[in-house]
C-alpha positions as CSV (number, residue, x, y, z in Angstrom):
1,M,-11.1,-44.6,47.8
2,N,-12.2,-41.1,47.4
3,N,-8.7,-40.0,47.0
4,L,-8.8,-42.5,43.9
5,R,-12.1,-41.0,42.4
6,L,-10.7,-37.1,42.6
7,K,-7.5,-38.4,41.1
8,F,-10.0,-40.4,38.4
9,Q,-11.4,-37.0,37.9
10,K,-8.0,-35.4,37.5
11,I,-6.8,-37.6,34.8
12,R,-10.0,-37.1,33.0
13,S,-10.4,-33.5,33.7
14,R,-6.9,-33.2,31.7
15,F,-8.0,-35.5,29.3
16,Q,-11.0,-33.7,28.1
17,S,-8.6,-30.4,27.9
18,L,-6.3,-32.3,26.0
19,K,-8.8,-33.5,23.8
20,S,-10.5,-29.9,23.5
21,W,-7.1,-28.2,22.7
22,L,-6.2,-30.9,20.0
23,L,-9.9,-30.4,18.5
24,A,-9.3,-26.7,18.6
25,N,-6.1,-26.6,16.5
26,P,-6.4,-28.9,13.7
27,F,-2.5,-28.1,12.3
28,Q,-1.0,-28.7,15.5
29,T,-2.6,-32.0,16.1
30,A,-1.8,-33.3,12.4
31,L,2.1,-32.4,13.3
32,I,2.1,-34.0,17.0
33,F,0.5,-37.0,15.1
34,I,2.5,-37.2,12.1
35,F,5.9,-36.6,14.9
36,I,5.1,-39.3,17.0
37,T,3.7,-42.0,14.4
38,W,7.1,-41.4,12.4
39,W,9.2,-41.6,15.3
40,A,7.1,-44.6,17.2
41,I,6.6,-46.8,14.3
42,G,10.7,-46.3,12.8
43,T,11.5,-47.7,16.5
44,A,9.0,-50.2,16.5
45,L,10.2,-51.8,13.3
46,Y,13.8,-51.5,14.3
47,F,13.1,-53.5,17.4
48,L,10.6,-56.0,15.0
49,E,13.4,-57.2,12.0
50,R,16.7,-56.0,13.7
51,N,17.6,-59.8,14.2
52,V,15.8,-61.6,11.4
53,E,17.6,-63.1,8.7
54,G,17.7,-61.5,5.5
55,K,17.4,-58.0,7.7
56,N,17.1,-54.6,5.5
57,I,16.7,-52.3,8.8
58,A,20.0,-53.2,10.7
59,T,20.4,-50.0,12.7
60,F,18.1,-47.3,14.3
61,E,19.1,-44.9,12.4
62,D,17.8,-46.9,9.5
63,G,14.5,-47.4,11.0
64,I,14.0,-43.8,11.7
65,W,15.2,-43.3,7.7
66,W,12.6,-45.6,6.7
67,G,9.8,-44.1,8.6
68,I,9.9,-40.5,7.1
69,V,10.8,-41.6,3.7
70,T,7.8,-44.1,3.9
71,L,5.5,-41.2,6.0
72,A,5.9,-38.9,3.3
73,T,5.1,-40.8,0.3
74,V,8.7,-40.7,-1.2
75,G,9.1,-44.4,-1.3
76,Y,13.0,-44.6,-2.0
77,G,12.5,-48.1,-1.4
78,D,16.8,-48.1,0.0
79,K,14.8,-49.3,3.0
80,F,11.9,-51.5,3.3
81,P,10.7,-54.0,6.0
82,I,10.4,-57.6,4.9
83,T,8.1,-59.5,8.0
84,T,4.4,-59.5,7.7
85,T,4.3,-57.4,11.4
86,G,6.4,-55.2,9.7
87,R,4.9,-54.5,6.7
88,I,1.4,-53.9,8.2
89,L,3.0,-51.0,10.1
90,A,4.3,-49.8,6.8
91,T,0.6,-49.8,5.7
92,F,-0.7,-47.9,8.9
93,L,2.5,-45.4,8.5
94,I,1.7,-44.2,4.7
95,V,-2.1,-44.0,5.3
96,S,-1.3,-41.9,8.3
97,G,1.0,-39.9,6.2
98,V,-1.5,-39.4,3.4
99,V,-4.0,-38.1,6.1
100,G,-1.6,-36.3,7.9
101,I,0.3,-34.1,5.4
102,A,-3.1,-33.6,3.7
103,I,-4.1,-31.9,6.7
104,V,-1.3,-29.7,6.9
105,T,-1.1,-28.6,3.2
106,A,-4.5,-28.0,3.2
107,K,-4.2,-25.8,6.9
108,I,-1.2,-23.7,4.8
109,S,-3.0,-23.5,1.7
110,S,-6.2,-22.2,3.5
111,Y,-4.0,-19.4,5.0
112,F,-2.6,-17.8,2.2
113,L,-6.7,-18.1,0.6
114,E,-7.8,-16.4,3.8
115,R,-5.2,-14.1,3.1
116,A,-6.0,-13.2,-0.2
117,L,-9.6,-12.9,0.6
118,R,-8.9,-10.9,3.4
119,E,-7.1,-8.2,1.6
120,R,-9.5,-8.1,-1.5
121,R,-12.6,-7.8,1.3
122,G,-10.6,-4.9,2.4
123,I,-9.0,-6.3,5.5
124,V,-5.7,-5.1,5.3
125,D,-3.3,-5.3,8.1
126,S,-2.3,-1.6,8.7
127,S,0.9,-2.5,11.1
128,L,2.4,-3.5,7.7
129,L,1.7,-0.1,6.0
130,K,4.3,2.6,5.1
131,N,5.1,4.8,2.8
132,H,2.5,4.4,0.8
133,F,0.0,5.9,-1.2
134,V,-3.0,6.1,-0.4
135,I,-6.7,7.2,-2.7
136,C,-9.8,8.0,-1.4
137,G,-12.8,7.4,-3.7
138,W,-13.8,5.6,-7.0
139,K,-13.8,7.0,-10.3
140,P,-15.3,4.8,-13.4
141,E,-12.4,4.6,-15.5
142,M,-10.0,3.8,-12.3
143,A,-7.7,0.9,-13.7
144,T,-6.3,3.0,-16.6
145,F,-6.0,6.3,-13.9
146,L,-3.8,3.5,-11.5
147,L,-2.1,2.6,-14.5
148,A,-1.2,6.3,-15.6
149,I,0.2,6.8,-11.8
150,L,2.5,3.6,-12.2
151,E,3.6,5.0,-15.6
152,S,4.3,8.7,-13.9
153,N,5.8,7.2,-10.8
154,P,8.1,4.7,-11.5
155,K,8.9,3.8,-7.9
156,I,5.5,3.3,-7.0
157,R,4.9,-0.4,-7.4
158,D,1.1,-2.1,-7.2
159,E,1.8,-3.3,-3.5
160,E,2.3,0.2,-2.0
161,I,-1.1,1.7,-3.4
162,V,-4.2,1.5,-1.1
163,L,-7.4,1.8,-2.3
164,I,-10.2,3.3,0.1
165,N,-13.8,3.2,-1.4
166,N,-17.1,1.4,-1.4
167,A,-17.4,0.8,-5.1
168,P,-19.3,-2.2,-6.6
169,D,-17.2,-6.1,-5.7
170,S,-17.4,-6.3,-9.6
171,D,-15.6,-3.0,-10.7
172,L,-12.9,-4.1,-7.8
173,E,-12.5,-7.6,-8.6
174,S,-12.1,-6.2,-12.7
175,L,-9.2,-3.7,-11.7
176,L,-7.5,-6.8,-9.5
177,E,-7.3,-9.4,-12.5
178,I,-5.1,-6.6,-14.7
179,P,-1.6,-8.3,-13.9
180,R,0.3,-4.8,-13.0
181,L,-2.9,-4.1,-11.0
182,K,-3.0,-7.3,-8.8
183,K,-1.4,-6.3,-5.8
184,V,-3.6,-3.2,-5.0
185,K,-4.3,-2.9,-1.5
186,V,-7.8,-2.3,-1.3
187,I,-10.0,-1.5,2.0
188,R,-14.1,-1.7,1.3
189,G,-16.3,1.2,2.8
190,D,-17.1,5.0,3.1
191,F,-13.5,7.1,2.7
192,F,-14.8,10.0,4.6
193,I,-15.6,7.8,7.7
194,E,-12.7,8.1,9.9
195,V,-12.6,4.7,11.1
196,N,-12.1,3.4,7.4
197,L,-9.8,5.9,6.7
198,R,-7.8,4.8,10.0
199,R,-7.7,1.6,8.7
200,G,-5.2,2.9,5.7
201,A,-2.9,4.0,8.0
202,P,-2.9,7.5,6.6
203,E,-0.1,8.9,9.4
204,R,2.5,6.7,7.9
205,A,1.6,7.5,3.7
206,Q,3.8,9.6,1.4
207,K,0.9,10.7,0.2
208,I,-2.9,10.7,0.1
209,L,-5.0,11.5,-2.8
210,I,-8.9,12.4,-2.6
211,L,-11.1,12.0,-5.8
212,A,-14.2,13.3,-6.2
213,D,-16.2,10.2,-5.6
214,A,-18.5,8.5,-8.5
215,T,-19.6,5.7,-6.4
216,P,-23.3,5.0,-7.0
217,N,-25.1,5.0,-3.7
218,A,-27.4,1.8,-2.8
219,Q,-30.2,2.8,-4.9
220,G,-27.5,3.5,-8.1
221,R,-27.4,7.2,-8.2
222,I,-24.2,9.1,-8.9
223,P,-23.8,11.4,-6.4
224,T,-24.1,15.1,-6.9
225,I,-21.5,18.1,-7.5
226,T,-22.6,18.9,-3.8
227,E,-22.3,16.0,-2.5
228,A,-18.8,14.6,-4.2
229,D,-16.9,17.8,-3.1
230,A,-18.5,17.3,0.7
231,R,-17.5,14.1,0.7
232,T,-13.9,15.0,-0.3
233,I,-14.1,18.4,2.0
234,M,-14.8,15.9,5.2
235,T,-12.2,13.2,4.4
236,A,-9.8,16.2,3.8
237,M,-11.0,17.9,7.4
238,T,-10.4,14.2,9.0
239,L,-7.0,14.0,7.4
240,S,-6.0,17.4,9.0
241,N,-6.2,15.6,12.3
242,I,-5.2,12.3,11.4
243,A,-2.6,12.1,9.5
244,K,-0.7,16.1,10.0
245,G,2.4,16.0,7.7
246,V,1.0,14.3,5.2
247,S,0.8,15.5,1.9
248,V,-2.9,15.8,0.7
249,V,-4.3,16.1,-2.9
250,A,-7.9,16.9,-3.5
251,E,-9.7,17.0,-6.6
252,I,-12.9,18.8,-6.3
253,L,-15.8,19.7,-8.8
254,D,-16.6,23.2,-7.7
255,S,-14.1,26.2,-7.4
256,G,-15.8,27.9,-4.7
257,M,-15.5,25.3,-2.0
258,D,-11.9,24.8,-2.0
259,Q,-11.4,27.6,0.6
260,Y,-12.6,24.6,2.7
261,L,-9.8,22.2,1.3
262,R,-7.5,25.4,2.0
263,I,-8.8,25.8,5.7
264,A,-7.6,21.8,6.1
265,H,-4.4,22.4,5.2
266,V,-4.7,20.0,1.7
267,N,-1.4,20.7,-0.2
268,E,-2.4,20.9,-3.8
269,I,-6.5,21.5,-5.0
270,I,-6.9,20.1,-8.7
271,Y,-10.2,21.8,-10.2
272,S,-10.6,19.1,-12.7
273,R,-14.2,20.7,-14.2
274,D,-12.6,24.1,-14.4
275,Y,-9.1,22.6,-16.7
276,S,-11.6,21.1,-18.9
277,R,-13.8,24.2,-19.4
278,L,-10.6,26.4,-19.5
279,L,-8.7,23.4,-22.0
280,L,-11.8,23.9,-24.4
281,A,-11.6,28.0,-24.1
282,M,-8.2,27.9,-24.9
283,A,-8.4,25.7,-28.1
284,S,-10.6,28.5,-29.5
285,T,-7.9,30.7,-29.1
286,G,-5.0,29.3,-30.9
287,T,-4.0,26.4,-32.6
288,G,-2.1,23.3,-30.8
289,V,-2.5,24.9,-27.5
290,T,-4.5,21.8,-26.2
291,N,-1.7,19.3,-27.5
292,I,0.9,21.3,-25.4
293,F,-0.7,20.3,-22.4
294,H,-1.6,17.2,-23.5
295,D,2.4,16.4,-24.4
296,L,3.6,17.4,-21.1
297,L,0.9,15.7,-18.8
298,D,1.2,12.4,-20.7
299,P,3.6,9.9,-19.0
300,H,4.1,8.1,-22.2
301,S,5.2,11.7,-24.1
302,P,8.8,12.1,-24.4
303,F,8.3,15.3,-22.4
304,F,7.4,15.8,-19.2
305,L,6.3,18.5,-17.0
306,K,7.7,18.3,-13.0
307,T,9.2,19.9,-10.1
308,K,12.7,19.3,-8.9
309,E,14.5,20.5,-5.9
310,I,17.0,23.4,-5.8
311,P,20.8,22.8,-6.6
312,E,22.9,22.9,-3.5
313,G,24.2,26.0,-3.4
314,L,21.5,28.1,-4.9
315,L,19.1,29.0,-2.4
316,D,19.1,32.6,-1.5
317,K,20.4,33.1,-5.2
318,T,19.0,34.7,-7.7
319,Y,16.7,33.4,-10.5
320,S,19.5,34.5,-13.6
321,Q,22.4,32.0,-11.8
322,L,19.7,29.4,-11.6
323,K,19.5,29.6,-15.1
324,E,23.2,29.3,-15.6
325,V,23.5,26.2,-13.9
326,F,20.6,24.8,-15.9
327,E,22.2,26.4,-19.2
328,K,25.9,25.0,-18.4
329,S,24.5,21.0,-17.7
330,R,22.9,20.8,-21.1
331,G,21.0,18.1,-19.6
332,S,17.6,16.5,-20.3
333,E,15.8,19.2,-18.4
334,V,14.8,22.8,-19.5
335,L,14.1,25.3,-16.8
336,L,10.9,27.2,-17.0
337,G,10.3,28.5,-13.0
338,I,9.9,28.4,-10.0
339,L,7.4,26.9,-7.5
340,E,7.0,28.8,-4.0
341,N,6.5,27.6,-0.8
342,S,6.1,23.9,-1.7
343,G,5.9,21.2,0.3
344,N,3.9,20.6,2.9
345,S,1.5,23.6,3.7
346,H,0.9,22.8,7.5
347,F,4.6,22.1,8.8
348,A,5.6,25.1,6.5
349,K,2.8,27.5,8.2
350,E,3.9,26.3,11.3
351,K,7.1,27.6,11.0
352,A,6.4,31.0,8.9
353,L,4.5,31.3,11.9
354,R,7.3,31.0,14.5
355,L,9.6,33.0,12.5
356,A,7.1,35.7,12.0
357,Q,6.7,35.8,16.2
358,Q,10.4,36.6,16.7
359,T,10.3,40.4,17.2
360,A,9.1,42.1,20.0
361,N,7.2,45.2,17.9
362,I,3.6,44.3,18.3
363,S,2.9,46.3,14.7
364,Q,5.6,44.6,12.8
365,L,3.9,41.3,14.5
366,V,1.0,41.7,13.5
367,Q,1.8,42.6,9.7
368,N,4.0,39.3,9.9
369,L,1.3,37.3,10.7
370,Q,-1.2,38.8,8.3
371,S,2.2,38.0,5.7
372,V,1.8,34.3,6.9
373,K,-1.9,34.3,6.7
374,A,-2.1,35.3,2.9
375,L,0.7,33.1,1.8
376,R,-0.1,30.7,-1.0
377,F,1.3,27.3,-0.9
378,N,2.7,25.6,-4.3
379,R,2.3,29.4,-6.0
380,P,4.3,28.9,-9.6
381,L,6.3,31.8,-10.9
382,F,7.4,30.9,-14.7
383,G,10.1,33.4,-16.2
384,P,10.9,35.4,-13.1
385,S,12.7,38.4,-13.5
386,G,16.8,37.7,-13.4
387,D,17.2,39.0,-9.9
388,Y,14.3,36.9,-8.4
389,V,16.0,35.5,-5.4
390,I,15.5,31.9,-4.7
391,R,14.3,31.5,-1.2
392,E,14.1,28.1,0.6
393,G,10.7,26.2,0.4
394,S,11.7,27.0,-3.6
395,M,11.5,24.0,-6.2
396,A,12.3,24.4,-10.0
397,I,9.7,24.0,-12.7
398,V,11.0,21.9,-15.6
399,I,10.4,20.2,-18.6
400,E,12.5,16.8,-18.7
401,R,13.1,15.1,-21.9
402,H,13.3,11.1,-22.0
403,G,15.8,10.5,-24.4
404,E,14.3,12.5,-27.8
405,K,16.8,14.3,-29.3
406,D,15.9,18.4,-30.9
407,G,15.6,18.5,-34.5
């Protein structure tokens, strides 16, 4: 009696476990239900009607085929039951198919819907991010800014752009409704906090841009210049630890704060307020100067200012030799000068330090280290003398023409 009771309890326990699993996994349960119903009723109908006069389902294969067609509510009509019992089973199979397939379809739809909602809410799968473009912060004309990035960089796609900010939901929704920006990924949260930065996988990014953030706080107040620059500096400092080797570009409003960005190994610093002030000042000294800058920076202009790798074999050669190569090519590029110490400042400085230490002379070593400390990265040199020697890490500054002919 006790053994029988124990067996009953084991069976009951297993049944309860199976019930809990089925309730917790409706998608798998629906698939199991569909398969069992299809196979069982298709088999039953074959045995039920195989000996009936005027039978339409004569083989086991006919029964299985009829079952899947009926379950899917396709209704080819090539196979069908002729007995009353068979038709009752067919009715049950049709209802089962409608219910089961509806559950499966709803589950698949909810998966893709949830995935889209997760991305919009900032739940991005960091493991899938690689060679992407991270933008920290928010600006009022963010959509226009992103479209300009895509215009200037044809190789960048919208799905490769990751935004980290705390902008209002309405602004983000408006941005994602633009067709060319609908696949942009958004991570919600303060970009200057390390946890949020790590969600954007900055260590695997192609480039990181830190904007002078203009996101209002909870009271609707726009950050001051000092507050915006402090966020930029905090972000740059954090990135110098978690994303070494990745190119970082930072916008700063107060040029006096740029020393902290240099300490954080920021590759390029954008002095947005200074640029505006200088352009206004230049407009008062000459005619058309501001138009020149506008056309060189506008991605829609046929003339575009850019940097280019030095052609092979011209490192350690003179500027006049480089200029001769450009003139002979008669291509779409006009040489303006040289960008010295380009690339990643962190790696470049490490390399320069290793080279500087390769001497046994203490005074020479001190002098070498001081020269490394004084290095200015991404230093433009326009129209250098013909005997200027092009060193490693340099790039050519050129104006690229897009199809427009002279004259």
